[in-house]
C-alpha positions as CSV (number, residue, x, y, z in Angstrom):
1,M,14.7,246.0,146.0
2,A,11.8,244.7,143.5
3,A,14.3,242.5,142.0
4,N,15.3,240.4,145.0
5,I,11.5,240.3,145.7
6,L,11.3,238.7,142.6
7,V,13.8,236.4,142.5
8,V,13.0,235.3,145.9
9,S,9.6,234.7,144.5
10,C,10.7,232.4,142.1
11,L,12.6,230.5,144.2
12,I,9.8,229.7,146.7
13,L,7.6,229.1,143.8
14,G,10.4,226.7,141.9
15,S,10.1,225.2,145.5
16,F,6.5,224.4,146.2
17,A,6.4,223.8,142.1
18,H,8.6,220.8,142.2
19,Q,6.9,219.4,145.8
20,P,4.6,216.4,144.9
21,Q,0.8,217.5,145.2
22,Q,-1.0,215.7,148.3
23,F,-4.5,215.1,148.8
24,P,-6.2,215.1,151.8
25,G,-7.5,211.8,153.1
26,S,-5.5,209.9,150.3
27,N,-3.3,207.5,150.9
28,Q,-1.2,206.1,148.2
29,Q,2.4,206.8,146.7
30,Q,3.3,207.8,143.0
31,P,6.5,206.3,142.0
32,Q,9.1,208.4,142.8
33,Q,11.6,210.4,140.8
34,G,15.6,211.7,142.8
35,G,14.9,213.6,145.5
36,Q,11.3,212.9,145.9
37,A,11.7,210.2,147.4
38,E,13.2,211.8,150.7
39,Q,9.8,214.2,150.8
40,A,7.8,211.7,150.1
41,Q,9.1,209.5,153.4
42,H,8.1,212.4,155.0
43,A,4.4,212.8,153.9
44,Q,1.7,212.1,156.6
45,P,0.2,209.0,156.9
46,G,-3.2,209.0,155.5
47,Q,-2.0,211.1,152.4
48,Q,-2.1,210.0,149.1
49,Q,-1.1,211.5,145.6
50,F,-3.4,212.9,143.1
51,G,-3.9,209.5,141.2
52,G,-1.7,206.6,141.3
53,E,-3.1,203.5,141.2
54,Q,-6.5,204.5,141.5
55,A,-5.8,206.1,138.2
56,R,-5.2,202.6,136.6
57,D,-8.2,200.7,138.4
58,E,-10.9,200.0,135.8
59,H,-13.0,199.0,137.8
60,H,-13.2,202.0,140.0
61,I,-13.0,204.4,137.0
62,K,-16.0,202.5,135.2
63,E,-18.3,203.3,138.5
64,H,-17.5,206.6,138.0
65,L,-18.4,207.0,134.5
66,D,-21.8,205.1,134.4
67,G,-24.5,207.0,133.5
68,K,-22.3,209.5,132.3
69,V,-20.4,207.8,129.5
70,D,-22.6,205.7,127.1
71,P,-20.0,203.0,125.4
72,T,-22.8,202.1,122.9
73,A,-22.9,205.6,121.3
74,N,-20.8,204.8,118.3
75,M,-22.0,201.5,117.6
76,T,-23.1,200.5,114.4
77,P,-26.3,198.4,114.5
78,E,-24.3,195.2,114.2
79,Q,-21.7,196.0,116.5
80,L,-25.1,196.4,119.3
81,Q,-26.4,193.2,118.6
82,F,-23.3,191.4,119.6
83,H,-22.5,193.8,122.5
84,Y,-26.4,192.0,122.9
85,F,-25.8,189.1,122.3
86,N,-22.2,188.9,124.6
87,M,-24.3,190.8,127.5
88,H,-26.2,187.8,128.1
89,D,-23.3,185.7,127.3
90,L,-23.1,185.4,130.9
91,D,-20.5,182.2,130.8
92,K,-18.8,183.6,128.0
93,N,-18.9,180.6,125.9
94,G,-20.6,182.1,122.8
95,K,-23.3,179.9,123.3
96,L,-26.8,181.4,125.2
97,D,-28.3,178.5,127.3
98,G,-31.7,178.5,129.0
99,V,-30.7,180.3,131.8
100,E,-28.8,182.7,130.0
101,L,-32.1,183.3,127.7
102,I,-34.1,183.2,131.3
103,K,-32.0,185.7,132.4
104,A,-32.1,187.9,129.0
105,I,-36.4,187.9,129.2
106,T,-36.5,188.8,132.6
107,H,-34.3,191.3,132.1
108,F,-35.8,193.0,128.7
109,H,-39.3,192.4,130.7
110,A,-38.2,194.1,134.1
111,E,-37.0,196.9,131.4
112,N,-39.9,196.9,128.9
113,P,-43.4,197.1,131.4
114,G,-46.8,196.6,129.6
115,P,-48.9,199.7,129.6
116,Q,-51.1,198.7,132.7
117,H,-47.0,199.2,134.4
118,T,-46.5,202.5,133.2
119,Q,-45.7,205.3,134.6
120,N,-48.6,207.2,133.2
121,N,-51.2,204.8,134.2
122,A,-52.8,206.4,137.4
123,N,-53.6,203.0,138.7
124,A,-49.6,202.0,138.4
125,N,-48.0,201.6,142.5
126,H,-44.3,202.6,140.4
127,Q,-43.9,198.8,140.9
128,P,-42.0,196.5,138.3
129,P,-44.3,194.1,136.6
130,P,-44.4,190.9,138.3
131,L,-42.1,188.3,136.4
132,P,-43.4,185.3,134.2
133,S,-44.3,182.4,136.1
134,E,-41.9,179.6,136.0
135,V,-44.2,177.4,133.5
136,E,-44.7,180.8,131.1
137,L,-40.8,181.0,130.9
138,E,-40.6,177.4,130.6
139,T,-42.6,177.8,127.4
140,M,-41.0,180.8,126.1
141,I,-37.5,179.1,126.4
142,D,-38.9,176.0,124.9
143,S,-40.4,178.4,121.5
144,I,-37.1,180.1,121.3
145,L,-35.0,176.8,121.0
146,K,-37.9,175.3,118.5
147,D,-37.4,178.0,116.4
148,D,-33.6,179.6,116.8
149,D,-31.6,177.0,117.4
150,F,-31.3,176.0,114.2
151,N,-28.9,173.0,114.9
152,A,-30.4,171.4,117.7
153,D,-27.8,171.4,120.2
154,G,-29.6,172.8,122.9
155,F,-28.0,176.7,122.6
156,I,-28.7,179.3,121.0
157,D,-24.7,180.5,118.8
158,Y,-24.0,184.3,118.1
159,G,-24.4,182.9,114.2
160,E,-28.2,181.4,115.2
161,F,-28.7,184.6,117.0
162,L,-28.1,186.9,113.4
163,K,-30.0,184.2,111.5
164,A,-33.0,184.7,113.6
165,Q,-32.7,188.4,114.2
166,K,-32.7,188.8,110.5
167,L,-35.7,186.3,109.9
168,R,-37.6,188.0,112.5
169,E,-36.9,191.5,110.6
170,D,-37.9,190.4,107.3
171,Q,-41.1,189.1,108.8
172,A,-42.2,192.6,110.8
173,R,-41.3,194.1,107.6
174,S,-43.5,191.5,104.8
175,H,-45.9,192.2,108.1
176,Q,-45.8,195.9,107.4
177,E,-46.2,195.8,103.6
178,Q,-49.2,193.6,103.8
179,M,-51.0,195.7,107.0
180,Q,-50.1,198.9,104.3
181,K,-51.5,197.4,101.3
182,A,-54.7,196.7,103.0
183,G,-55.0,199.6,104.5
184,G,-55.0,201.1,101.0
185,T,-57.3,199.1,99.4
186,Q,-60.3,200.1,101.6
């Protein structure tokens, strides 16, 4: 008797195991194989199998991973610089123009408020700092192009970007060394 119950239980479990999984609120169908096509025809409208096209929808997956996965976690400093440059190259032509530079400046400005706009400041009303005026932005862009556009074509290409970054790093290092020497001689 126990053997019969065991055999019947295995048959029932086996039949459930071969049926496609259905999830409430879903309406997409998985590719069907063999006898599953007939079962899919009897599925209730508005139901979908787990995965399907959503499992291959890159945009949908990225939405759910936002803030959970850091794509830059294992990047080298050089890769991070390349990523930063490409992030601001909106038209993907390999060059930053004035509009893209303005976008980069305003993006940086919004994420790096001055001390008068930090949360530690009691007078701060948690508002982002005001953006630079048009005249200030124009002055900044002119300065960037004057200093970093080495071939004077009106754009900053990746090679110019790297060269300018290296020059700034060298200047900062030199300034820091001078400050340390000046501090040690007093």
